[in-house]
C-alpha positions as CSV (number, residue, x, y, z in Angstrom):
1,X,41.1,-3.7,-83.8
2,X,38.0,-3.2,-85.1
3,X,37.4,-7.2,-83.6
4,X,38.5,-5.7,-80.3
5,X,36.3,-2.8,-80.7
6,X,33.5,-5.3,-81.9
7,X,33.6,-7.6,-78.8
8,X,34.2,-4.7,-76.3
9,X,30.8,-3.5,-77.6
10,X,29.2,-6.8,-77.6
11,X,30.4,-7.5,-74.2
12,X,29.3,-3.6,-73.2
13,X,25.8,-4.5,-74.7
14,X,25.9,-8.0,-73.2
15,X,26.4,-6.3,-69.7
16,X,23.7,-3.8,-70.3
17,X,21.5,-6.6,-71.3
18,X,21.8,-8.4,-68.2
19,X,21.7,-5.1,-66.2
20,X,18.1,-4.6,-67.3
21,X,17.4,-8.1,-66.7
22,X,19.0,-8.1,-63.1
23,X,16.8,-4.6,-62.6
24,X,14.0,-6.1,-64.3
25,X,13.4,-9.0,-62.3
26,X,14.5,-7.3,-58.9
27,X,11.7,-5.0,-59.4
28,X,9.4,-7.7,-60.1
29,X,11.1,-9.2,-56.6
30,X,10.1,-5.9,-55.0
31,X,6.8,-5.5,-56.5
32,X,6.1,-9.2,-55.3
33,X,7.7,-9.3,-52.0
34,X,5.5,-5.9,-51.3
35,X,2.5,-7.5,-52.3
36,X,3.1,-10.5,-49.9
37,X,4.2,-8.1,-47.1
38,X,0.7,-5.8,-47.8
39,X,-1.2,-9.8,-47.5
40,X,0.9,-10.3,-44.7
41,X,-0.5,-7.2,-43.1
42,X,-3.7,-6.9,-44.2
43,X,-4.3,-11.0,-43.5
44,X,-2.7,-9.9,-39.6
45,X,-4.8,-6.8,-39.7
46,X,-7.8,-8.9,-40.0
47,X,-7.2,-11.1,-37.3
48,X,-6.5,-8.7,-35.0
49,X,-9.5,-7.3,-35.7
50,X,-11.6,-10.3,-35.4
51,X,-9.6,-11.0,-32.2
52,X,-10.4,-7.9,-30.7
53,X,-14.0,-8.2,-31.6
54,X,-13.9,-11.4,-29.4
55,X,-12.2,-9.9,-26.9
56,X,-14.7,-6.9,-27.0
57,X,-17.6,-9.3,-27.6
58,X,-16.7,-11.6,-24.8
59,X,-16.0,-8.7,-22.5
60,X,-19.4,-7.1,-23.4
61,X,-20.9,-10.7,-22.1
62,X,-19.3,-10.5,-19.2
63,X,-20.8,-7.0,-18.4
64,X,-24.3,-8.2,-19.0
65,X,-23.7,-11.3,-17.3
66,X,-22.4,-9.3,-13.8
67,X,-25.4,-7.2,-14.6
68,X,-28.2,-9.8,-14.3
69,X,-26.4,-11.2,-11.4
70,X,-26.2,-8.2,-9.5
71,X,-30.1,-7.6,-10.6
72,X,-31.0,-11.4,-9.5
73,X,-29.1,-10.6,-6.3
74,X,-30.6,-7.0,-5.3
75,X,-34.2,-8.8,-6.7
76,X,-33.2,-12.0,-4.2
77,X,-32.3,-9.3,-1.4
78,X,-35.9,-7.3,-2.3
79,X,-37.9,-10.8,-2.4
80,X,-36.2,-12.1,1.0
81,X,-36.6,-8.6,3.1
82,X,-41.0,-8.9,1.7
83,X,-41.3,-11.9,3.0
84,X,-39.3,-11.3,6.3
85,X,-41.8,-8.4,6.5
86,X,-44.4,-10.1,6.1
87,X,-43.7,-12.6,8.3
88,X,-42.6,-10.2,11.0
89,X,-46.3,-8.9,10.1
90,X,-47.7,-12.0,10.5
91,X,-46.6,-13.0,13.5
92,X,-47.4,-9.6,15.0
93,X,-51.6,-10.4,14.1
94,X,-51.0,-13.9,15.0
95,X,-49.7,-12.7,18.8
96,X,-53.4,-10.3,18.6
97,X,-55.7,-13.1,18.4
98,X,-58.4,-13.0,20.2
99,X,-59.0,-15.4,23.3
100,X,-61.6,-17.5,21.5
101,X,-58.9,-17.8,18.9
102,X,-56.1,-18.7,21.0
103,X,-58.4,-21.1,22.8
104,X,-59.4,-23.0,19.7
105,X,-55.9,-23.1,18.7
106,X,-55.0,-24.9,22.1
107,X,-57.8,-27.2,22.8
108,X,-56.7,-28.4,18.8
109,X,-53.4,-29.0,19.3
110,X,-53.6,-30.7,22.9
111,X,-56.4,-32.9,21.0
112,X,-54.2,-33.9,18.3
113,X,-51.4,-34.9,20.6
114,X,-51.0,-38.6,21.7
115,X,-49.9,-38.6,25.0
116,X,-51.0,-39.9,28.1
117,X,-50.0,-39.6,32.1
118,X,-48.5,-36.4,33.3
119,X,-47.8,-33.9,30.4
120,X,-46.8,-30.3,31.2
121,X,-48.6,-27.0,29.3
122,X,-46.0,-24.3,29.1
123,X,-47.5,-21.1,28.0
124,X,-45.4,-18.4,26.3
125,X,-44.2,-15.0,27.5
126,X,-46.2,-13.2,24.7
127,X,-49.6,-15.6,25.5
128,X,-49.7,-15.2,29.0
129,X,-52.2,-13.1,29.5
130,X,-54.8,-15.7,28.0
131,X,-53.4,-18.4,30.9
132,X,-57.0,-17.3,32.6
133,X,-57.9,-19.7,35.3
134,X,-60.6,-20.1,33.4
135,X,-58.8,-20.7,29.9
136,X,-56.6,-23.1,31.6
137,X,-59.8,-24.9,32.5
138,X,-60.9,-25.1,29.6
139,X,-57.2,-26.3,27.9
140,X,-57.5,-29.5,30.4
141,X,-60.8,-30.4,29.3
142,X,-59.8,-30.6,26.1
143,X,-57.2,-33.3,27.0
144,X,-58.1,-36.7,26.4
145,X,-58.7,-38.6,29.6
146,X,-55.3,-40.7,29.5
147,X,-53.7,-36.9,29.8
148,X,-52.9,-35.3,33.3
149,X,-52.1,-31.6,32.0
150,X,-50.8,-29.3,34.1
151,X,-49.8,-25.7,33.7
152,X,-46.6,-24.2,34.2
153,X,-46.0,-21.3,35.9
154,X,-42.8,-20.3,34.2
155,X,-43.4,-19.0,30.4
156,X,-41.0,-19.1,27.5
157,X,-39.5,-16.0,27.0
158,X,-39.9,-13.6,23.9
159,X,-42.4,-16.5,22.3
160,X,-45.9,-16.5,21.6
161,X,-48.5,-19.6,21.8
162,X,-47.2,-22.7,23.6
163,X,-45.3,-25.7,24.9
164,X,-46.6,-29.4,25.5
165,X,-43.8,-31.3,27.9
166,X,-43.4,-34.6,28.7
167,X,-40.2,-35.8,30.4
168,X,-37.8,-35.5,27.3
169,X,-41.1,-35.4,24.6
170,X,-41.8,-31.8,23.6
171,X,-44.4,-30.6,21.4
172,X,-43.7,-26.7,20.1
173,X,-47.2,-24.8,19.4
174,X,-44.9,-21.5,19.5
175,X,-45.6,-19.4,16.7
176,X,-42.2,-18.3,16.2
177,X,-41.8,-21.8,15.2
178,X,-45.3,-23.2,13.5
179,X,-44.2,-19.8,11.2
180,X,-40.5,-20.9,10.6
181,X,-41.6,-24.7,10.2
182,X,-43.4,-23.2,7.5
183,X,-41.9,-20.5,6.3
184,X,-40.5,-22.6,2.9
185,X,-43.7,-23.5,1.7
186,X,-45.6,-19.9,2.6
187,X,-42.6,-18.1,1.5
188,X,-43.2,-19.4,-2.3
189,X,-47.2,-19.5,-2.4
190,X,-46.5,-15.7,-0.8
191,X,-44.1,-14.9,-3.9
192,X,-46.4,-16.3,-6.1
193,X,-49.5,-14.5,-4.4
194,X,-47.5,-11.1,-4.4
195,X,-46.4,-11.5,-8.4
196,X,-49.4,-12.5,-9.7
197,X,-51.2,-9.6,-8.3
198,X,-48.6,-7.4,-10.0
């Protein structure tokens, strides 16, 4: 009977020993799993923070870029308005030039064109007060001997300056056309002058 008791004790002791080993192993597995899971969570948290930072930085860059674009648009609009005002003021001043200056403007341009034969001069509506009999005579005398210059009775509405016409050929010396032609060149020069002075 003592053999059976010894055998039972031995089985019980082995079972308890195995149980302790299983418990230790289970405890180690649990701790390893917890550490692994903790590392995964920490890594995922870091990745989430990095992603959030990247998205935030990207969003911030877009907002800054949008602010720059809007600021440049406003600056461009202000420059365009400034140029429009300058050209408008310039046109008003040109239209108020003296009779002597207008005659100089007409005669110098008539001398530059290379037209022969019958040429018609059409004075613009805003410059019609310069078209006196005396000035018409000055303009005709400025023409080359090969040019037969006549002054038209009709005018160009809402313009200053004049046109020279010969058939389908037309030389446009209206103030608006001259300013419009040189606007791009003048715009950059004017903006440079304005911003150099500031």
